[in-house]
KOLDREN-565153 format. One record per residue (C-alpha): residue number from 1; residue in one letter; z, y, x. Coordinates in steps of 0.25 Angstrom, whole numbers. Layout:
// residues N
NUM; A; Z; Y; X .
...
// end
This chain:
// residues 464
1; M; -551; -426; 364 .
2; I; -544; -422; 351 .
3; S; -546; -432; 340 .
4; R; -549; -428; 326 .
5; R; -537; -434; 321 .
6; A; -528; -427; 331 .
7; T; -535; -414; 328 .
8; L; -532; -415; 313 .
9; A; -518; -419; 315 .
10; A; -515; -407; 324 .
11; G; -523; -398; 315 .
12; A; -515; -402; 302 .
13; A; -502; -401; 310 .
14; G; -506; -387; 315 .
15; V; -510; -382; 302 .
16; V; -497; -386; 295 .
17; A; -489; -380; 307 .
18; V; -497; -366; 306 .
19; G; -496; -366; 291 .
20; A; -481; -369; 291 .
21; G; -478; -358; 301 .
22; G; -484; -348; 293 .
23; T; -483; -343; 278 .
24; F; -492; -353; 273 .
25; L; -490; -368; 273 .
26; A; -503; -375; 276 .
27; T; -499; -388; 269 .
28; R; -496; -382; 256 .
29; D; -504; -390; 246 .
30; K; -508; -388; 231 .
31; P; -500; -397; 221 .
32; E; -505; -410; 216 .
33; P; -514; -408; 204 .
34; P; -507; -412; 191 .
35; S; -509; -426; 187 .
36; P; -512; -431; 173 .
37; P; -501; -440; 167 .
38; S; -501; -454; 171 .
39; L; -501; -458; 156 .
40; D; -508; -451; 144 .
41; A; -502; -450; 130 .
42; D; -507; -464; 127 .
43; K; -501; -470; 139 .
44; R; -514; -472; 146 .
45; L; -513; -472; 161 .
46; L; -519; -461; 170 .
47; W; -532; -464; 178 .
48; R; -535; -453; 189 .
49; N; -547; -452; 199 .
50; W; -544; -452; 214 .
51; S; -543; -437; 215 .
52; G; -536; -435; 202 .
53; I; -545; -426; 194 .
54; E; -550; -436; 184 .
55; H; -541; -445; 175 .
56; A; -540; -453; 163 .
57; Y; -532; -461; 154 .
58; P; -540; -474; 151 .
59; A; -537; -481; 138 .
60; A; -539; -494; 145 .
61; R; -540; -499; 160 .
62; L; -548; -511; 163 .
63; A; -548; -519; 176 .
64; P; -559; -530; 174 .
65; K; -559; -542; 183 .
66; S; -573; -547; 180 .
67; E; -586; -542; 175 .
68; A; -583; -549; 161 .
69; E; -571; -540; 160 .
70; V; -579; -528; 164 .
71; V; -590; -531; 153 .
72; Q; -579; -533; 143 .
73; A; -572; -520; 146 .
74; L; -585; -512; 145 .
75; K; -588; -518; 131 .
76; T; -574; -517; 125 .
77; A; -565; -507; 133 .
78; V; -562; -493; 127 .
79; A; -573; -483; 131 .
80; P; -576; -476; 140 .
81; V; -575; -487; 150 .
82; R; -575; -482; 164 .
83; A; -574; -490; 177 .
84; V; -566; -484; 189 .
85; G; -565; -487; 204 .
86; A; -557; -479; 213 .
87; G; -557; -466; 205 .
88; H; -564; -458; 217 .
89; S; -573; -451; 208 .
90; F; -570; -437; 205 .
91; T; -579; -436; 192 .
92; A; -574; -441; 178 .
93; L; -582; -454; 179 .
94; V; -569; -463; 176 .
95; P; -560; -456; 166 .
96; T; -560; -463; 153 .
97; S; -551; -463; 141 .
98; G; -557; -477; 138 .
99; S; -557; -489; 149 .
100; L; -555; -488; 164 .
101; M; -561; -500; 171 .
102; T; -558; -503; 186 .
103; L; -566; -514; 193 .
104; D; -555; -516; 203 .
105; G; -555; -531; 198 .
106; L; -569; -532; 202 .
107; A; -570; -531; 217 .
108; G; -575; -537; 229 .
109; V; -588; -544; 234 .
110; E; -592; -554; 223 .
111; R; -603; -560; 232 .
112; W; -614; -558; 243 .
113; E; -629; -558; 241 .
114; G; -634; -559; 255 .
115; E; -629; -546; 261 .
116; E; -626; -539; 248 .
117; A; -612; -539; 242 .
118; V; -610; -540; 227 .
119; V; -597; -532; 225 .
120; W; -588; -530; 213 .
121; A; -588; -515; 208 .
122; G; -573; -514; 209 .
123; T; -573; -516; 224 .
124; R; -568; -504; 232 .
125; L; -577; -500; 244 .
126; G; -565; -500; 253 .
127; A; -563; -515; 250 .
128; L; -578; -519; 250 .
129; G; -580; -515; 265 .
130; P; -571; -525; 271 .
131; T; -576; -536; 261 .
132; L; -591; -533; 265 .
133; A; -587; -533; 280 .
134; E; -581; -547; 279 .
135; R; -596; -551; 277 .
136; G; -601; -542; 288 .
137; R; -607; -532; 278 .
138; A; -604; -518; 273 .
139; M; -608; -507; 263 .
140; A; -619; -499; 269 .
141; N; -610; -486; 267 .
142; L; -597; -482; 261 .
143; P; -592; -469; 254 .
144; D; -582; -460; 260 .
145; I; -571; -466; 252 .
146; N; -570; -482; 250 .
147; K; -560; -483; 238 .
148; Q; -571; -483; 227 .
149; S; -575; -495; 220 .
150; L; -589; -500; 222 .
151; G; -592; -498; 207 .
152; G; -587; -483; 208 .
153; C; -596; -481; 220 .
154; L; -608; -485; 213 .
155; G; -604; -477; 200 .
156; T; -604; -464; 208 .
157; A; -614; -466; 219 .
158; T; -603; -466; 230 .
159; H; -609; -465; 244 .
160; G; -606; -463; 259 .
161; T; -615; -456; 269 .
162; G; -627; -460; 277 .
163; K; -642; -455; 276 .
164; A; -647; -469; 275 .
165; L; -635; -475; 267 .
166; K; -635; -475; 252 .
167; A; -623; -473; 242 .
168; I; -616; -486; 238 .
169; H; -624; -489; 226 .
170; G; -637; -488; 235 .
171; D; -633; -502; 241 .
172; V; -631; -508; 227 .
173; T; -642; -519; 225 .
174; A; -637; -524; 212 .
175; L; -625; -522; 202 .
176; R; -619; -528; 190 .
177; L; -616; -519; 178 .
178; A; -607; -522; 167 .
179; T; -611; -514; 154 .
180; V; -604; -510; 141 .
181; S; -613; -520; 133 .
182; G; -607; -532; 140 .
183; E; -618; -535; 150 .
184; I; -617; -537; 165 .
185; L; -630; -531; 171 .
186; D; -635; -536; 184 .
187; C; -643; -524; 190 .
188; D; -652; -522; 203 .
189; A; -665; -517; 206 .
190; N; -672; -527; 198 .
191; Q; -662; -531; 187 .
192; N; -658; -520; 177 .
193; A; -664; -511; 188 .
194; D; -662; -498; 179 .
195; V; -647; -501; 177 .
196; F; -646; -504; 192 .
197; Q; -651; -490; 196 .
198; A; -642; -484; 185 .
199; A; -630; -492; 188 .
200; K; -629; -490; 203 .
201; V; -624; -476; 201 .
202; S; -619; -476; 186 .
203; L; -605; -469; 185 .
204; G; -601; -481; 177 .
205; A; -609; -477; 165 .
206; L; -618; -489; 164 .
207; G; -607; -500; 165 .
208; V; -598; -506; 176 .
209; I; -604; -511; 189 .
210; T; -597; -524; 192 .
211; Q; -604; -528; 204 .
212; A; -614; -522; 214 .
213; R; -622; -529; 225 .
214; L; -621; -521; 238 .
215; A; -631; -521; 250 .
216; T; -622; -522; 262 .
217; T; -625; -519; 277 .
218; S; -619; -525; 290 .
219; N; -605; -521; 292 .
220; R; -607; -513; 305 .
221; R; -597; -504; 312 .
222; L; -599; -489; 311 .
223; H; -595; -478; 321 .
224; R; -588; -467; 314 .
225; R; -587; -453; 320 .
226; V; -580; -441; 314 .
227; W; -581; -427; 320 .
228; I; -580; -413; 317 .
229; E; -590; -402; 320 .
230; P; -595; -388; 315 .
231; F; -600; -389; 301 .
232; E; -613; -382; 304 .
233; A; -616; -392; 315 .
234; M; -612; -404; 306 .
235; V; -622; -399; 296 .
236; E; -633; -397; 306 .
237; A; -632; -411; 311 .
238; A; -630; -418; 298 .
239; E; -644; -422; 295 .
240; A; -645; -428; 309 .
241; R; -632; -435; 308 .
242; W; -636; -441; 294 .
243; N; -649; -446; 301 .
244; R; -641; -452; 313 .
245; H; -628; -458; 308 .
246; R; -627; -470; 298 .
247; N; -617; -462; 291 .
248; F; -614; -447; 292 .
249; E; -606; -437; 284 .
250; F; -599; -424; 287 .
251; Y; -588; -416; 281 .
252; A; -590; -401; 280 .
253; V; -576; -394; 281 .
254; P; -576; -381; 274 .
255; F; -569; -369; 281 .
256; T; -570; -376; 294 .
257; D; -584; -375; 299 .
258; L; -582; -389; 302 .
259; A; -587; -403; 298 .
260; A; -583; -417; 300 .
261; G; -594; -428; 303 .
262; I; -593; -443; 301 .
263; S; -603; -453; 306 .
264; H; -604; -468; 306 .
265; D; -614; -476; 314 .
266; E; -616; -491; 316 .
267; T; -611; -496; 329 .
268; D; -608; -509; 336 .
269; A; -596; -503; 344 .
270; A; -582; -509; 343 .
271; A; -574; -504; 331 .
272; T; -564; -492; 334 .
273; P; -557; -491; 320 .
274; R; -556; -478; 313 .
275; A; -544; -471; 315 .
276; A; -535; -465; 303 .
277; S; -542; -455; 295 .
278; T; -540; -440; 298 .
279; D; -546; -435; 285 .
280; D; -533; -432; 279 .
281; A; -528; -424; 291 .
282; F; -542; -417; 291 .
283; L; -540; -413; 277 .
284; E; -526; -408; 279 .
285; V; -530; -399; 290 .
286; L; -541; -393; 281 .
287; K; -531; -391; 269 .
288; Q; -521; -385; 278 .
289; L; -531; -375; 284 .
290; R; -535; -371; 270 .
291; N; -521; -368; 266 .
292; L; -516; -362; 279 .
293; T; -528; -352; 281 .
294; R; -526; -347; 267 .
295; F; -541; -349; 264 .
296; S; -545; -340; 276 .
297; S; -559; -347; 280 .
298; P; -560; -341; 294 .
299; L; -546; -345; 298 .
300; R; -548; -359; 291 .
301; K; -560; -361; 299 .
302; A; -554; -357; 312 .
303; A; -542; -366; 310 .
304; A; -551; -378; 306 .
305; K; -560; -377; 318 .
306; A; -548; -376; 327 .
307; L; -541; -388; 321 .
308; L; -553; -397; 318 .
309; G; -565; -393; 326 .
310; S; -560; -400; 339 .
311; A; -558; -413; 334 .
312; E; -565; -425; 341 .
313; P; -573; -435; 333 .
314; E; -567; -448; 328 .
315; E; -574; -461; 329 .
316; A; -572; -475; 324 .
317; I; -580; -488; 324 .
318; D; -578; -499; 313 .
319; E; -585; -506; 301 .
320; G; -591; -496; 292 .
321; W; -583; -499; 280 .
322; K; -571; -495; 288 .
323; L; -576; -481; 292 .
324; L; -586; -476; 281 .
325; S; -575; -473; 271 .
326; T; -563; -464; 272 .
327; E; -549; -464; 266 .
328; R; -547; -451; 257 .
329; P; -533; -450; 253 .
330; V; -534; -435; 251 .
331; R; -539; -433; 237 .
332; F; -550; -423; 233 .
333; N; -560; -420; 223 .
334; E; -575; -420; 226 .
335; M; -589; -415; 223 .
336; E; -601; -422; 229 .
337; F; -615; -419; 227 .
338; H; -627; -427; 234 .
339; L; -638; -417; 238 .
340; P; -653; -419; 243 .
341; V; -653; -420; 258 .
342; A; -661; -407; 259 .
343; T; -650; -399; 253 .
344; H; -638; -407; 257 .
345; L; -633; -398; 269 .
346; A; -637; -385; 263 .
347; A; -628; -388; 251 .
348; L; -617; -392; 260 .
349; K; -617; -379; 267 .
350; A; -617; -371; 254 .
351; V; -605; -380; 249 .
352; V; -597; -376; 262 .
353; A; -601; -362; 261 .
354; A; -597; -361; 246 .
355; I; -583; -368; 249 .
356; E; -580; -359; 261 .
357; T; -584; -346; 252 .
358; H; -577; -350; 239 .
359; R; -567; -361; 241 .
360; P; -557; -359; 252 .
361; D; -548; -370; 246 .
362; V; -557; -381; 250 .
363; F; -554; -389; 262 .
364; F; -560; -403; 260 .
365; P; -572; -406; 269 .
366; I; -586; -408; 262 .
367; E; -592; -422; 264 .
368; V; -607; -422; 267 .
369; R; -615; -435; 266 .
370; R; -629; -441; 265 .
371; I; -633; -453; 257 .
372; A; -646; -461; 256 .
373; A; -654; -461; 243 .
374; D; -654; -472; 232 .
375; E; -660; -474; 219 .
376; A; -649; -476; 209 .
377; W; -651; -467; 197 .
378; L; -639; -459; 198 .
379; S; -637; -460; 213 .
380; P; -636; -446; 219 .
381; F; -644; -451; 230 .
382; Q; -656; -455; 221 .
383; G; -669; -451; 226 .
384; G; -665; -447; 240 .
385; P; -654; -445; 250 .
386; R; -643; -436; 247 .
387; G; -632; -428; 255 .
388; S; -619; -427; 249 .
389; I; -609; -415; 249 .
390; A; -595; -418; 244 .
391; V; -585; -407; 242 .
392; H; -570; -411; 241 .
393; C; -558; -403; 237 .
394; H; -543; -408; 238 .
395; Y; -538; -414; 225 .
396; K; -527; -403; 224 .
397; D; -538; -392; 225 .
398; E; -547; -386; 214 .
399; Y; -561; -392; 213 .
400; D; -568; -384; 203 .
401; F; -576; -377; 214 .
402; L; -583; -390; 216 .
403; F; -590; -387; 203 .
404; S; -592; -372; 204 .
405; L; -595; -370; 218 .
406; I; -599; -383; 225 .
407; Q; -607; -390; 214 .
408; P; -617; -379; 212 .
409; I; -621; -379; 227 .
410; L; -623; -394; 227 .
411; R; -631; -394; 214 .
412; K; -640; -383; 220 .
413; H; -643; -391; 232 .
414; G; -648; -403; 223 .
415; G; -635; -411; 223 .
416; R; -631; -423; 214 .
417; P; -616; -425; 211 .
418; H; -609; -437; 216 .
419; W; -605; -445; 203 .
420; G; -591; -447; 207 .
421; K; -588; -433; 212 .
422; L; -586; -420; 205 .
423; H; -598; -413; 198 .
424; S; -601; -407; 185 .
425; L; -615; -411; 182 .
426; K; -619; -417; 169 .
427; A; -631; -424; 163 .
428; R; -641; -413; 164 .
429; D; -638; -410; 178 .
430; L; -638; -424; 182 .
431; A; -651; -428; 175 .
432; A; -658; -417; 184 .
433; L; -652; -424; 197 .
434; Y; -655; -439; 194 .
435; P; -670; -443; 191 .
436; N; -664; -456; 184 .
437; W; -653; -449; 176 .
438; N; -660; -452; 162 .
439; D; -663; -466; 167 .
440; F; -648; -468; 170 .
441; L; -644; -462; 156 .
442; E; -653; -472; 149 .
443; V; -647; -484; 156 .
444; R; -633; -479; 153 .
445; R; -636; -477; 138 .
446; R; -642; -492; 138 .
447; L; -630; -498; 145 .
448; D; -619; -490; 138 .
449; P; -625; -484; 125 .
450; E; -611; -481; 119 .
451; G; -606; -474; 132 .
452; R; -594; -483; 134 .
453; L; -594; -480; 149 .
454; L; -595; -465; 147 .
455; N; -583; -456; 149 .
456; P; -584; -441; 145 .
457; Y; -588; -438; 159 .
458; L; -600; -447; 159 .
459; K; -604; -443; 146 .
460; A; -605; -429; 151 .
461; L; -612; -433; 163 .
462; F; -623; -441; 156 .
463; G; -624; -432; 144 .
464; V; -620; -442; 134 .
// end
């Protein structure tokens, strides 16, 4: 059998060799995008997000070590005050000319209440997994990347995949919110219930979440399987696979007629740890194919099928926190919308067709997931389950087409944007998508009447 890893390694070497032997070198790459100066004219230090498209020069950088210090900063620091986690959002949620606050000093599990963990909001998901596992517990689900802070995940409705599994905020049973008035509000379904429904997904516009109480599940081993099959077959089987597997997602690969599936299911079998990721090699093959074929779609598809279509599935068994998330060292920019289940896969086909017709420079796979419903006011999954479509492009490539070509398709099919991913929707658009939009705005006005937490991006988003 040919392993997926061996196939990708051979494919990358083959594409490079063919390219080097002709008049076009496949590994030729675009230059690095220009970087802003590390200091501005006032000697303020640069902050940039992970992909590099957002930056700021905050007047103050704050690193509180207690709730009291968070409260003091919210009351007195130069505004706008914005909290930052790992910087994995692509929208301009964080940039501020005022005060930038990291909660890295408020991390770890504070205590247990039965099988629920009270967790500081600065805790990174990658660190939370092993901490919960020491007690035999786990988060029910994890997103594709685990570098984010818990607070950042809640602020942007970060999610994983699984028809019966909610986004991260869906497992929050209580939280503590520091406000600009100097209060710490304890919130749950009974106490400050309106703030609770607003704060679970709040873009950092109500205050700063310092702690969240998370429902946990038994720390079970999962059987992970990764495979490649024709795109049409993957789409045809998708609904059945979401019904059958604990976690299922797939990646549509433009210009290949292929898709990569990933499933996870609970098992009592012995652990067979996950091998080193092949994702970087996979992306390199796709990028080199794009370069080498000079945007000839038929040649590109034929080469992709020859290089990738015969790869055998890869499997691993281990604890869920070790398998559900993936390292993503190759930077990208991303747009993701969450669509009604009834239009999910039709929208995907339209997106793939549009890219293959108009954007031959795209080589990143398109991520396709399913998420259960919850009732947080600004949750994209409020009122019913949703299917997500995430379109990525390499950080060196132009991404304006996401707004002009992809966003109209996703909106036409009833999509709501991921709060941390690229979109251009504003207050009027969003009010039509969220039944509790005005309820959220009223809570925001009550908790932050002077707008100390609002940077220019949030002012435009909320229509302030």
